[in-house]
N, C-alpha and C positions, 0 to 999 in steps of 0.2 A: 503494500499500500504506499509505504514512504517513498519508494522509487517511482511510483506513479505520479505522486504529487511532485516530487522533484524534478520530473521529466516535464510535466505541464508548466511549472514554474519556469524551467529554462526556456521552454517553447514560447511563453508569454513573454519573457524578457527579451528574447531574440525578436519575436514580432514587434514589441514596441521599440526596440532599438532600431529597426527599419525604419519606423515612422519619425522618431525624434531621439536622439540619444539622452538627452537631459530628462524626457519625459520616462525612458526606460529605466535610467537610474533611480528617479523618485519611485517608480512602481516597484522596482525590485527592493528597495529599502523598505518600502511600505509593507509589502507582501512578507519579507522575510522578517519584519518586526524589528528592524534595526533603525537606529537613529544616530545623527552625528552631532557631536558638542565640540566646538572649537577644534575642528578637524582631527576629531578622534571617533571612531566608531564603536558604539557600545551596544550589545546585545541587550534586548529589553525582555527578558525571559519572563517576568512575573507581571508585566504590565506596568510597572513602576514609572512614575512621570518623572525623568531625570531633569526635567527644566523647572521643577517646583522649587522656587525662591525661598518659600516658607521655612522657618526653622522647625525642628522637631516640637511636636505638640504632646501635651498630655489628655488622656480621657479618663473620666470618672465615672465609675458605676454609680447610677442613682439609687440603687437599692441598698449596696453595703458600704460604698465609699471607697472601694479598692480602686487605684490608680494604675492605669496602662501609660507607660512612657515610650514614645517611640524612639527614642534614643538608645534606650536599655532593651527593649523587647521582652521577650519571655523564653530565653534560650532552653529552659527545661521543657516547655511546651513546643519547641521547633520554631518559635517565632524570634528571628535573628534580631540582635541589636540594629536599629536603622529601619525597621519594617514600618512603613506608614500606616495608620489605622484603616485606611482603605484598602489596604493589601492584607490585613488579617481576615483569614477565611469567615465567611459569613455564618457558617454553623459553630464558630468559636464561641464558648461561655466564659463568664468570669470565674476564675479559679477560686474564688471566695464563696460565692453564692449561687452560681450557675446562671446568672443573668445572661440575656443574650446582648448582642452588639447594639441593638436598638434601644437599650437601658443604659447606655453610657453618652455622655455629654462632653464636648471638649471644655477644658477649663486652661486658665492660664496660671501658672505657679510661680 
């Protein structure tokens, strides 16, 4: 299946290249989910928005008051330091009380 997708991707890129080389490059980067920041290409595996200029934020559980800090993450639960709140899985629950993500609110500390 992966080889078929790769072949289609290559064919599409070649087709677009014949139309317009700049358009082909943009399409290839979009399709392969790559972005370029200051002349460096970065793979965007988890959909993280690398252009986000906002510093790390903290989110508080409205049920029990537990704090999620994006800078520290929750390594014990597989959420690495630097993981943005929007990238925490939707089915994740508060480690203290089991509340859902919807029960958290962004706070400034």
